[in-house]
N, C-alpha and C positions, 0 to 999 in steps of 0.2 A: 491949182491942185496938181497937175501934170508934173510940175517943176520939182515939188518936193519928193514926188514918187519917184521923178528919174533920178534925182540926187540919192534918194536910199539904196535905189539898184545898184548906183556904181558904186557906191562905200560900201555895200555888202559883198562886192565881188573883190573888194582889196581887203576886207576882214575876213573872207573866209581863208582857214588854216590852208598850207600847202599839203596837198596829199603825198604823201611817200610814194615813191616809185618802188615797185616791185621789179625782180629781175629773173629773167629765165635763163639759166646757165646753158651754154652752148657746149655741151660734153664732150663733143669731137673737136673741139679749137683748144679746150681746157686741158690741164694738167696739175696733179698731186704728184710730188716727188719727194726725195729728200738725199741727202748726203752726207757722209760722215768719213773719220778715216777708220782704215783698218787693212791689216796686213801690209803694212807699209806704202799703202797707196790711198788713193780716194775711191769710195765705195759710193756708187749712187744706184737708185731703185725708184719705184712708181708705183703707185695704187690706183690703176685703172678705174675701179668703180668707187663712185662718190656722189653724193647728192648733196644740193647746198637750196637754202630758201635763203634769200636776200631782198633787203627792203633798206633801199638807200637812195635820199635826194642829197647831194651836197650842200644845197641851197638851206635845208632844214635836215638835221641830223637828230633831231629830237625824237624822232619815230623810227630810226635805223635800227636795222638788226642785223644779224647772220647767224645762222644754224646749218650746220656743215656737219656731215657724217662722211666718215672714209671707210670701206670695208675692207678689213685688214687681212681676210682671206685670201685675197688677191695679189698682194705686195710681191713684188719681184725685184731683184738685183740682175737677172739673167745668170748668176750661178748657182746650180740646183743645191749645192751646202749650205751656202749663206742664206739661201731661201728656207730651206729645211729647219734651219737653226732660226730663224727669224721668226717662222711661224709657228715654232713649237711651243710647248707650254711655258718655259722658260723665257720665251720671245713675246710677240704680240698675242699670243694663244688665242687666235681667232675661234677655237672651237667653244671657248668659253665666253668670249668678248669680242663679237663680229664685228662691231665699227668702234673707232675713235670719232669723238664728237666734241665739235668746238660751238659753244653758245655764247653769244656777245652780250655784255651787259650796258655796255656805253662805246659809241663810236663817236669820235671828235677828230676835227681837223687839225693837223699839227704841221710845221714847219716842213714843206718837202712833201706832204701828203697827209695821210690817214693813220689814226691808230684804233685800233678794236680792242677794248679790252674786255674779257671775258674768263671764262672757265675750258679749259682743254681737258677732255676724259679720254685716258689709255688704258686698258685691262682694269677699267672699274674704278680708276684712281683719278680725282680731281685735283688739279692745279691752276691758279690763277696765273693768266698768261696776259700779256700786250702784245698785238700781232701788227706791228707796223705795215703798212703797204701803199702801193702807188694805184692811183686811179686816174683813169683818161676815159672821158666820155665823148664819143663823135655820134652826135645823132641820136638814133637809139641803141648804139652799141656801147657797151663798157667795158674797157680791159682793165684787170688789176692784176698787181705781180705782188708777191711777198714772200719775205723770208723769214721764220723763225726758229730760233736755236732753243732746243730744250735737253735737258740732262736726261737720257734714257731711264737711269735709275730710281728718278723720281717718280716715276711710273711702273716700277718693277720690271722693268725690260733689260733682259740677259743680268746677268752676275759674274762671280771671278770668273767663269769657264769663257767668258768673252774677252779676256785680257787683250787680245790685238785689236778690240774693236773701240774706239773713242767712247768716253762718256758722254758728250755732246752729239746731238745728232739736229742736222739743219733741216727743216721742213721747207720745200718750196713750192709756191703756189703760182699758176698761171691760169686766171680764170677770165674766160670773155662769155658775157652775158648780152642778151636784148630786153629791152624795156618790154616789159609784160603789157597786155591791153588790158 
């Protein structure tokens, strides 16, 4: 009688699906930035205020998800004139669109890393994107790096008056997170 009970208990442990891991972002160690070409050189900037909800278990991606928001009003290149244009109604328009948002629909392992397929919303405009990223997990610490090139005009950012700014912008992410308990 005890033997079948022990066998059933052992099998139930292996039959229990893996629980997806939630991660708490270390905002002090993480960065959301961008770069593009403008005025004959490379223009870089950052968005210091952002939030992300991340659920990811590399051994079982079936319940993986990313929901991230970047507060657009805090964007800065360190150049006041450029920042004023970037944060204007023709730019990111933070007075009407306080945050840009990425929501994943599918996360999968690919050669050399991962891809998160989802929707990027900037200025109220949605575009389907695929975000490639690397991921290293050391104990309870995860580090992810990603770059995503987007066409700013697809989101209504800038117009013909931004002639000296490239049409493409690369979003640069460095995210460090700890396993949530």
